[in-house]
C-alpha positions in Angstrom: 104.9 85.1 71.6 102.7 87.9 70.1 100.9 88.6 66.9 102.3 91.5 65.0 101.9 94.9 66.6 102.4 98.4 65.3 105.8 100.1 65.7 104.9 102.4 68.7 103.2 99.5 70.5 106.2 97.3 69.8 108.6 100.0 71.2 106.5 100.3 74.4 106.4 96.6 74.9 110.1 96.2 74.2 111.1 99.0 76.5 109.6 97.1 79.4 111.1 93.7 78.6 113.8 91.9 80.6 115.1 90.6 77.2 113.9 89.8 73.7 114.3 86.7 71.6 114.1 87.3 67.9 115.2 86.3 64.4 114.7 89.9 63.1 117.6 92.2 62.2 115.5 95.3 62.8 114.6 94.2 66.3 118.3 93.5 67.1 118.8 97.2 66.3 115.8 98.4 68.3 116.8 96.4 71.4 120.4 97.7 71.2 119.1 101.3 71.1 116.9 100.7 74.0 119.6 98.8 76.0 117.5 95.7 76.2 119.3 92.3 75.9 118.6 90.5 72.7 119.0 86.8 72.0 119.0 86.2 68.3 117.7 82.8 67.1 119.8 82.7 64.0 123.3 81.5 63.0 124.4 85.0 61.8 123.3 88.6 61.7 123.4 91.5 59.3 123.8 93.7 62.4 127.2 92.7 63.7 127.6 96.0 65.6 124.8 94.8 68.0 127.0 91.8 68.9 130.2 93.9 69.0 128.7 96.4 71.6 127.4 93.5 73.7 123.7 93.9 73.5 123.0 91.0 71.2 123.9 87.3 71.5 123.7 85.0 68.4 122.6 81.5 69.5 120.8 79.9 66.6 118.1 77.4 67.8 120.3 75.3 70.0 118.5 75.0 73.4 121.9 74.1 75.0 123.0 77.6 74.3 119.6 79.4 74.8 118.7 78.1 78.2 122.0 78.9 80.0 121.9 82.4 78.4 118.4 83.0 79.8 119.5 81.7 83.2 122.5 84.2 83.1 120.1 87.0 82.2 117.8 86.3 85.1 120.8 86.0 87.4 121.8 89.5 86.4 125.0 88.3 84.6 124.3 89.7 81.1 127.2 91.5 79.8 127.0 95.3 79.9 126.1 96.6 76.4 126.5 100.0 74.8 124.9 102.0 72.0 127.2 102.1 68.9 129.1 105.3 68.4 127.1 106.8 65.5 123.7 105.8 66.9 123.4 109.2 68.6 120.4 110.5 66.7 122.5 113.0 64.7 122.6 111.2 61.4 120.7 113.9 59.6 123.1 116.6 60.9 126.1 114.5 59.5 124.3 114.0 56.2 123.6 117.8 55.8 127.3 118.5 56.6 128.4 116.2 53.9 125.9 117.6 51.4 127.1 121.2 52.2 130.6 120.1 51.1 129.4 118.8 47.7 
């Protein structure tokens, strides 16, 4: 557990993690982009694409779900995730293209 850190420090720390446990939707997205497994301590998510691509697991606060998942992570048995299709860093280009057509 950490006190809040700035965004750049957070990204540096996250990039070097084996996995992250969070209840934050934003962190679910950042870990997906970085390819870091995420265990979400909530019953739902506003970021379903992170679950769909396999980088995020929703477990709530049930230790009977959390502990076996962490064991699988350390055993190298985490499912292979991916970055969602439109998370390619080209959003601005797509927006400009749409605006040109207006």
